[in-house]
C-alpha positions in Angstrom: -73.3 22.8 45.9 -69.8 24.2 46.6 -67.3 21.8 47.9 -66.4 24.0 50.9 -70.1 24.0 51.9 -70.3 20.3 51.5 -67.2 19.7 53.7 -68.5 22.1 56.3 -71.9 20.5 56.5 -70.4 17.0 56.7 -68.1 18.2 59.4 -71.0 19.3 61.6 -72.0 15.7 61.9 -68.7 14.4 63.2 -70.2 13.0 66.4 -72.9 11.1 64.5 -70.3 9.9 62.0 -68.0 8.6 64.7 -70.8 6.8 66.4 -72.0 5.3 63.1 -68.4 4.1 62.3 -68.0 2.5 65.7 -71.3 0.7 65.5 -70.8 -0.5 61.9 -67.3 -1.7 62.6 -68.4 -3.5 65.7 -71.3 -5.2 64.0 -69.4 -6.3 60.9 -66.4 -7.3 63.0 -68.5 -9.5 65.2 -69.9 -11.1 62.0 -66.4 -11.8 60.7 -65.2 -13.1 64.0 -68.1 -15.6 64.2 -67.5 -16.8 60.6 -66.6 -20.5 60.7 -63.0 -21.2 59.8 -61.5 -24.0 57.7 -58.4 -26.1 57.8 -56.3 -26.1 54.7 -54.9 -29.4 53.5 -52.1 -29.1 50.9 -49.7 -31.1 48.9 -46.8 -30.3 46.5 -46.6 -32.2 43.2 -44.6 -32.1 40.1 -45.5 -33.3 36.6 -44.2 -36.8 36.1 -43.1 -36.0 32.5 -40.4 -33.8 33.8 -39.3 -36.1 36.7 -39.4 -39.5 35.1 -36.3 -41.7 34.9 -35.6 -43.4 31.6 -32.5 -44.9 30.1 -33.6 -44.7 26.5 -36.3 -43.0 24.5 -38.2 -46.3 24.3 -38.7 -46.5 28.0 -40.1 -42.9 28.3 -43.8 -42.8 29.0 -44.3 -39.8 26.7 -41.9 -37.8 24.7 -40.4 -34.8 26.6 -41.9 -31.9 24.7 -40.8 -28.5 26.0 -43.7 -26.0 26.2 -43.5 -22.4 25.1 -41.7 -20.0 27.4 -44.8 -17.8 28.0 -47.2 -20.7 28.3 -47.5 -21.9 31.9 -50.6 -24.0 31.4 -50.3 -27.6 32.5 -50.2 -30.1 29.7 -49.9 -33.8 29.0 -50.7 -36.3 31.6 -50.4 -33.7 34.4 -53.1 -31.5 32.7 -55.4 -34.6 32.7 -54.6 -35.2 36.3 -55.5 -31.7 37.4 -58.7 -31.8 35.3 -59.8 -35.1 36.9 -59.7 -33.6 40.4 -62.8 -31.5 39.7 -64.9 -34.0 37.7 -68.2 -35.6 38.7 -66.4 -38.9 39.1 -64.2 -37.4 41.8 -67.3 -35.9 43.5 -69.0 -39.2 43.6 -65.9 -40.9 45.0 -65.8 -38.4 47.9 -69.6 -38.8 48.4 -69.3 -42.6 48.6 -66.1 -43.0 50.6 -66.1 -39.9 52.9 -68.7 -38.4 55.3 -68.7 -35.1 53.4 -72.4 -35.4 52.5 -73.4 -35.8 56.1 -71.3 -32.8 57.2 -72.6 -30.6 54.4 -76.2 -31.5 55.3 -75.5 -30.7 59.0 -74.0 -27.4 58.2 -76.9 -26.5 55.9 -79.5 -27.2 58.6 -77.7 -25.3 61.3 -78.0 -21.6 62.2 -80.1 -18.8 60.7 -79.6 -20.1 57.1 -80.9 -23.5 58.1 -84.0 -21.9 59.7 -84.5 -19.9 56.5 -84.2 -23.0 54.3 -86.7 -24.9 56.4 -89.1 -21.9 56.4 -88.9 -21.6 52.6 -89.0 -25.3 52.1 -85.7 -25.4 50.4 -83.5 -28.4 49.9 -81.1 -29.1 52.8 -79.8 -32.6 52.0 -76.5 -32.4 50.1 -75.7 -34.5 47.0 -72.9 -35.2 44.5 -73.6 -31.9 42.7 -73.0 -30.0 45.8 -69.7 -31.8 46.3 -68.6 -31.0 42.7 -69.5 -27.4 43.2 -67.4 -27.3 46.4 -64.4 -28.8 44.5 -64.8 -26.3 41.7 -64.8 -23.4 44.2 -62.3 -24.5 46.8 -59.7 -26.8 45.2 -56.9 -24.6 44.1 -53.8 -25.8 42.2 -51.2 -23.1 42.1 -47.9 -23.2 40.2 -44.9 -22.2 42.2 -42.9 -19.4 40.7 -39.5 -20.3 39.3 -40.1 -24.1 39.4 -42.1 -26.9 37.9 -43.9 -27.8 41.2 -47.5 -27.2 41.9 -49.2 -26.7 45.3 -52.7 -28.1 45.6 -54.8 -26.8 48.5 -58.3 -27.9 49.8 -60.0 -26.2 52.7 -62.6 -27.8 54.9 -64.1 -27.3 58.4 -63.1 -30.8 59.6 -59.3 -31.2 59.8 -59.2 -34.9 59.4 -61.7 -34.9 56.6 -59.8 -32.3 54.7 -56.6 -34.4 54.7 -58.5 -37.6 53.7 -60.3 -35.9 50.8 -57.0 -34.5 49.4 -55.4 -37.9 49.6 -58.3 -39.6 47.9 -58.4 -37.0 45.2 -54.7 -37.4 44.4 -55.0 -41.2 44.3 -58.1 -40.9 42.0 -56.4 -38.5 39.5 -53.3 -40.7 39.4 -55.3 -43.9 38.9 -57.4 -42.4 36.2 -54.3 -41.3 34.1 -52.7 -44.7 34.7 -55.8 -46.5 33.6 -56.1 -44.4 30.5 -52.5 -44.9 29.5 -52.5 -48.6 30.3 -55.7 -49.1 28.4 -54.4 -47.3 25.3 -51.2 -49.3 25.3 -53.1 -52.6 25.6 -55.5 -51.7 22.8 -52.6 -50.8 20.5 -50.7 -54.0 21.5 -53.8 -56.1 20.6 -54.3 -54.3 17.3 -50.6 -54.7 16.4 -50.7 -58.4 17.2 -53.7 -59.0 15.1 -52.2 -57.1 12.2 -48.9 -59.0 12.5 -50.8 -62.3 12.4 -52.6 -61.3 9.2 -49.6 -59.7 7.4 -47.7 -61.8 4.8 -45.0 -59.3 3.9 -41.9 -59.9 6.0 -40.7 -56.2 5.8 -44.1 -54.9 7.0 -44.1 -57.5 9.9 -40.6 -56.3 11.0 -41.8 -52.7 11.2 -44.9 -53.8 13.2 -42.7 -55.9 15.5 -40.7 -52.7 16.3 -44.0 -50.8 17.1 -45.2 -53.7 19.2 -42.0 -53.7 21.2 -42.3 -50.0 21.8 -45.9 -50.2 23.1 -45.0 -53.2 25.3 -42.2 -51.2 26.9 -44.6 -48.3 27.4 -47.2 -50.6 29.0 -44.4 -51.9 31.3 -43.4 -48.4 32.3 -47.0 -47.4 33.0 -47.5 -50.5 35.2 -44.2 -50.3 37.0 -43.7 -46.6 37.6 -44.8 -45.1 40.9 -46.3 -41.9 39.3 -47.4 -41.4 35.7 -49.1 -38.0 36.1 -48.1 -36.2 39.3 -45.1 -37.1 41.4 -45.4 -36.2 45.1 -42.8 -33.7 46.3 -44.5 -33.2 49.6 -47.0 -35.7 51.0 -50.5 -34.4 51.8 -50.7 -32.6 55.1 -53.0 -30.3 57.0 -52.3 -27.3 59.2 -52.8 -27.4 63.0 -54.8 -24.1 63.2 -57.6 -23.0 61.0 -56.6 -20.1 58.7 -59.5 -19.5 56.3 -60.8 -16.9 56.2 -58.0 -14.6 57.3 -59.7 -12.6 60.1 -56.8 -10.1 60.6 -56.8 -9.1 56.9 -60.6 -8.8 56.8 -60.7 -6.6 60.0 -57.9 -4.4 58.6 -59.8 -3.9 55.3 -63.0 -3.3 57.3 -61.2 -0.5 59.2 -60.6 1.3 55.9 -64.0 0.6 54.2 -66.3 1.5 57.1 -65.1 5.2 57.5 -65.2 5.7 53.7 -68.7 4.3 53.5 -70.0 6.5 56.4 -68.4 9.7 55.0 -69.8 9.0 51.5 -73.3 8.3 53.0 -73.2 11.6 55.0 -72.2 13.5 51.9 -75.1 12.0 49.9 -77.5 13.0 52.7 -76.2 16.5 52.6 -76.5 16.7 48.9 -80.1 15.4 49.0 -81.1 17.9 51.6 -79.5 20.9 49.8 -81.8 23.2 47.7 -82.0 22.7 44.0 -79.7 24.7 41.6 -82.5 27.1 40.5 -83.5 27.8 44.1 -80.0 28.5 45.4 -79.6 32.2 46.3 -76.5 33.7 47.7 -77.0 35.9 50.9 -77.2 39.7 50.3 -74.0 41.4 51.5 -74.5 43.0 54.9 -72.8 46.4 54.0 -75.1 47.1 51.0 -78.7 48.4 51.1 -81.4 45.9 50.4 -83.0 45.6 46.9 -85.7 48.1 45.9 -89.2 46.8 46.7 -90.7 47.9 43.3 -89.9 49.1 39.8 -87.6 52.0 39.2 -89.3 55.4 39.1 -89.5 57.1 35.8 -91.7 58.3 33.0 -94.0 55.6 31.5 -93.1 54.7 27.9 -95.4 56.0 25.2 -97.4 53.9 22.7 -95.7 52.2 19.8 -95.4 54.1 16.5 -98.3 53.6 14.1 -96.1 52.6 11.2 -94.4 49.7 12.9 -94.7 46.4 11.0 -96.9 43.7 12.5 -94.2 41.1 12.5 -91.9 43.3 14.6 -94.7 44.2 17.0 -95.7 40.6 17.4 -92.1 39.5 18.0 -91.4 41.6 21.0 -89.7 39.9 24.0 -92.1 38.7 26.7 -90.2 40.6 29.3 -90.7 44.0 27.7 -93.8 46.1 28.7 -96.5 46.3 26.1 -95.9 49.9 25.6 -92.1 49.9 25.3 -90.6 50.4 21.9 -88.5 47.7 20.3 -84.8 48.3 20.2 
């Protein structure tokens, strides 16, 4: 179908298109406006490896290793801290110490989706797996550009619970890293003390004493330092007004998507109603006489010559009359 004809046929439906755009935008806009919004709790942290204070290399918790310039992935204790925030242990902690399971269950049983779950006999009661899935989807650590700080955000429908969950997650990640480092230092101290007691060589014992002193200082730093994984730059806080999802942005995107969808749907309908390519006939020009109703007048062709080969006579085109000679 020619493009000019397609545009002309779509333009004939401008009234219907305008009505469809208005109804679609109103329905989807009402759905977006009724979408439940969440409060975002956030905190700003920095890796403790880059902010720790030490007067000598023996007092440093870990050696200060500079990462590659193009590698912005978190590493060291801070990487363990970020990974611990989404683990099953963190989900079980929130399920045991916060009312998130009760709120999840209440939200699942409310509204049309709750009625649908009850009708289909689906599970409504939330468990620790649902909490872990929520953490994997919603918890977002983002590195600030041009600095070593990270912003950790957690949205939830209840403002007080969002702040409490973020605080507990930070304390859990910090305690896990501290326990791992302290346990590793204590195990090494115990092994070194046992090896020193069994060693008879004075030179070997002196070297082991140096290693023992280093690990004892490391255990002292882990136990005494305020933060061993993530140092708080900004304490956890929550916004006063809910901001997720962004209704203004969604409505603006909807104002662009709905007209495009309606125009494309109208174009598809015009193309489906158009005749096929073999049935398309251009109109006969008005200034010319119409086509002749029958074959052109003239003498009828004579019979084929008698000496014509059989293969030639059998290979005549189907459109030629049976008595027409082959060219």
